N, C-alpha and C positions, 0 to 999 in steps of 0.2 A: 260700586257702592261701597261707602266706608262702614265700617264695623267697629263699635265699641263694645267691649264686655265689663259689666258691673259687677261687684260682690253683692249678694243679696243676704244680710244677716237677720236672722229670725229666734225670737225667744218663745216661751209659749203663749205670750199675748200679743204680739206686733211683730214688725219687720221693718227693715230701712234698707235702702240702697246707698251705697258708698258712692260718692262722686267727687271728682276732683274739682275744686272750684274754678279751676282754668276751663273745663268744659263748660261750666255754667256760665262763665263770663263769654267764651266764645259764641254760644249760641243765643245767649239771652242779653247779653250787653252788659256794660257795667252796673246796671241796675236789677240784675238778675233776681236779687233778694225778694223783690215785690212781687215775683210770680209764685213763690212758696210760701209756706204756712209755718207758724211758730210751733207745730207738732212734729218738725224735723229738728235735728241736731247739728252741731258742727265741732270740729276739733281740728285746729290746725289748717292745712291746705284741704280738708275734707268736708264736705257736707253729706249728712247720713239722712236722706230724703224718706220720709214716711212711706208704707208700702201702697197706700191708697190714693188720695188726691194727688201729692206731691209726686209720687213715681208715675201716675197717670199722665201730669202735666210734662215730666222729664220725655218719657216714651213717645208721647204724641208729637213733641215738639222736635225731638230728634228725627223720628220717622218723616214728618214734613219736610226736614233737610235732608232727606234721602240717606239717613244712617240707619244701619241694621243694628239692632239693639239685642244683646244677649247677656245672660245673667250666670253666675256661678252661685250655687246656693250654700250657706252655711247655717246651721241651727244648733241651738244650745237648748238644754232642758231647764237651764237656770235663768234668771233675768241677765239681759245683755248689758254689758258694761256700758253700751251706748246711750242708755238711760240716764248715766251720770254726766255726760259730756253737756257741753252748754247748749241752750235752746237756740235754735237758729234766729237771729236777730234781724230786723227789719232793713236795718242799716249796717253798714261795714264796708269791707273791701270788696 
């Protein structure tokens, strides 16, 4: 069984899971964006999937593909800089 560890970032209001876009393309194909909401963010090669619906889609899809999912936790008491990243667009790379 393959294992992937993701970083989970949280501030006092919400959290996000950082996922390399290559992983999203590998498991969801070239139109991976249609599976995720604009409540997530992106910056460069990374998507920051909001911790509720989008992270559920991620974990469920990977587990269905026989991938074990682990998380490393990171927390700040301030607003996360992730909030300043671009909103995940429905089209793109």
